[in-house]
C-alpha positions, -999 to +999 in steps of 0.1 A: +130+639-641+105+615-625+120+626-588+112+662-592+083+660-610+071+639-572+091+662-551+069+693-568+035+676-566+040+661-532+047+700-519+018+714-538-002+685-520+007+696-491+001+733-496-034+737-475-014+718-446+015+740-445-008+769-446-035+758-421-001+751-398+014+783-403-020+800-393-023+779-361+008+785-347+007+822-355-025+819-333-008+803-305+017+835-302-016+855-297-023+862-256-050+836-238-073+865-239-074+872-277-072+832-281-103+828-261-126+851-286-112+822-315-122+794-296-158+776-304-180+785-275-208+777-280-230+803-261-209+832-278-223+814-309-258+816-300-250+853-296-243+855-334-204+853-331-201+830-359-166+828-365-161+804-341-177+781-360-144+785-382-114+799-355-121+775-328-102+745-353-070+773-356-069+775-315-052+749-295-052+749-255-012+745-258+017+739-275+015+703-272-022+701-287-006+721-318+024+703-321-002+669-323-030+686-345-002+701-370+017+665-374-015+648-378-028+676-405+007+668-423+008+631-424-028+630-430-025+652-460+008+635-477-013+599-469-042+612-484-048+642-505-055+632-542-025+648-561-029+676-579-062+684-564-054+712-533-088+729-533-107+700-536-089+692-502-090+723-485-127+725-495-130+690-480-112+702-447-138+736-445-165+712-450-153+687-420-149+719-397-183+731-405-196+694-398-178+693-364-191+728-353-224+721-366-224+684-351-212+697-318-237+732-313-268+711-325-265+675-310-239+678-280-248+710-260-230+696-231-199+707-249-197+742-240-158+751-257-136+733-282-105+740-298-082+718-319-082+702-355-094+668-344-129+670-352-114+676-388-083+652-388-112+629-383-130+639-409-104+640-437-091+603-423-123+591-429-127+610-463-091+593-474-103+559-464-134+561-484-112+571-514-088+541-509-122+516-510-133+533-541-103+528-560-100+494-550-076+491-522-087+478-490-064+495-473-092+517-469-115+495-450-090+485-422-085+525-415-125+530-413-126+500-391-101+514-371-114+552-370-151+534-359-135+514-333-118+545-317-149+564-319-170+540-304-146+535-276-144+569-271-184+576-273-188+542-242-157+551-220-141+581-226-111+597-239-086+568-247-057+566-224-031+592-224-047+613-248-060+640-220-023+642-211-011+648-243-030+670-255-027+688-222-066+693-212-098+677-217-104+657-251-137+666-272-146+629-280-172+645-296-158+662-322-139+636-332-178+618-338-190+647-357-158+651-378-161+619-391-198+618-401-190+647-420-160+633-437-186+601-441-210+624-456-181+640-481-170+606-494-204+588-499-212+626-517-181+622-541-188+588-547-224+588-558-209+620-579-183+598-595-215+573-607-233+599-617-203+611-642-194+576-650-228+566-668-227+603-687 
C-alpha cells in the first residue's frame, strides 16, 4: 500500500516535467523556420514579440540538446520537487524562466539568441538546494557550492569542456547565471515567507 502511494506521489510530482518534456519534443518536430519564431531573440522581443520570453526556453538547438535538457528536468524534478506541490513547482519553473529571460535581456545585451531549458534547470537546482538546507539537510549546501563553482568557472573561462559538443551548439553561460539568481530569489523568498508564517 505504501509503495503504491509512493508511486502515485512520484507520478504526480513528475507531471510538470512530463508535460514540459512533451511540449519541447513536439516543438522539435516543427520546421526550423517555425522554431526560430519561438526562440529567445533580443531584437524581436524589443519589437514586441514578448512570447519569446517564455517560448525561447521550449525550443532547442537539436535532439541532443533537447535530450540533455529533458533528462535534466526530469531528474531535477524527481530529486527536488516538494511532494504534493505540483503547482508550486510549476510556478517556480515559470518564475525562473522569466528571471533568465529578464537577466539576459537587461544585463546580457551581447546575447542575441537563446534556446533551451538550461537557465531554468540551474534555477530549479538552486531552489531545491535551498529547500534542503532549510530542512537541515546540508547536502543542499554541497549542491549549492557546486552550482556556484560551475557558474563562476563559466563566467571566468567560458563553457565547461565538452559542453558545447554535447549541446550541439554554443552554450549561453549567462542564461545559467540569471536562472540561478532567479532560483536564489525564489528560494530566499520562500524562506522568508516560511519564517513569517512560523511566527504567526
